[in-house]
N, C-alpha and C positions, 0 to 999 in steps of 0.2 A: 719609189716604191722601196721598200725596206729590203725585200727579198732580194732586190737587184744591186743592193750597196753593200760590198763586202765588209763596209765599218760597222756595221749593223748586224745582229743576231735576235733572233726570236728564240729566247729560250724555253718558254712555257707559255701556254695560254688555257684560260680556263674561263668558265663563266663564274660570276658569284651572284647571279641569280638576280642582280639589280637593285640588290640589298646592302645595308652597311653591314650585317651578320656575316653575308657571303662574302662580301669582299674582305671583311677581315679573316675568315677561316682561309679562304684560298691565299691571301697573303700570307698567311703564318705558314701556310706548307711550302709555297715557293722560297719564302725565306729558309726556310730548313733544308730545303734541296739544292737553293742556288743563292746561299748567303752575298754574292757580290753584285746581285741584281743592280743595274745603274739607272733604269728607265722604268717607270710603271705606267700605261697605260690604261685607263678604265673608262668604259663607253656609258657610265653616267658616273655623278658625283657623289652618290650613295656608294657605289662599290668603294672609288676613291677614297673618301672618307671613312671606311669601315679598314681599309689597306691602312691608312695611315693610323689608326689605331693598332693594328699588329706591328708596322714598323717601329712606332715609338714604344711597344712591349719589347722589341729585340734590343732595344737599345740605340736605334738609329734617328736621325732627323730626318723626319720628312721635308722634303724640298732642297735639301742639300746632299744629305748621301745617296737619296734616292729621288731622281726628278719623276715628277707627278703631272701627267696632263690627263684630262678628264673631259668630258661632254655635258652639258647641261646648264651650267650659271645659276642654279638654283642659290637660296642666300646662304646655306649652309657652307657649299662649295664656293661661293663667292667669299666669304670672311675666312676660309682656309687659304684662299688664294693671296687675299689681303694681307694675312697672317705668315706669309712665306712658305706654307705647309704643302701647298699646291704651286705649281709655278707655270702650268697655263690652262684656261678652260677654252673650249670652242662651244659656243652657246647653242641650245637646241630651246626655241623660243614656243613654249607652250601658249601663249596669248593668240591663238588663231582666231577666235571668235569674229572678231569685227572683219576681218580680209574675209573670212568664209562666207558671211552676211552679206557685203558688199556684192560678192560673186552671187549668191543667190537670186539676189536682186536683180543684177543684172539678167542672168538667165531668165527667170520669171517675166521680165519685161522683154526677152526676146533680143537683148542686146548681144553682140557678138564679145567673147572671153576668150582670154588668150588658152592655148592648151595646155601650158603649163605655167603654175604661178609659182615665185619664188616666194617663200615667206623670209622677210628682214631678220637676219641673225649677224652675229659679229664674234668675234674671239677676245680672249680678254689675257692680260698680262696682271702682274700685282698692281702697278699704279692705275690701270683702268677700272680694276676690281674695287678699288680703294674709291674713285670717284664714282662709280655706279651703283655703290652698296646702300647710301642712303635715300636713293629712289626705286630700289629695285623690288618689282611687283610681286615678285615668285621667289 
């Protein structure tokens, strides 16, 4: 946990409303108040991509001056990761339809299904993003 580790300090937190424009606005304000930010965590790629715009506008290099971690792994985020502007992405897989329909069919047929079903997801660094981009569905 970050709070339990004295080497890390959360200096600011705010929602960017899961939009690029929101991520940009929040990061612009953060950079004015805290110009020495080391790491940015954005809970979706769009907010992270907006933050990248603000970081670049401030004359900093995203992925180098500020380590950036996001969640989603959509194509634009993966491209930014492949380009070195994002450092790490945690996937949030939206392709749940087939998995859900398999469960529906089992329930309808009276079969037992697990109480908890985990969707297959992964994490990506730069090299993994480069490898995954050509076949990325979202």
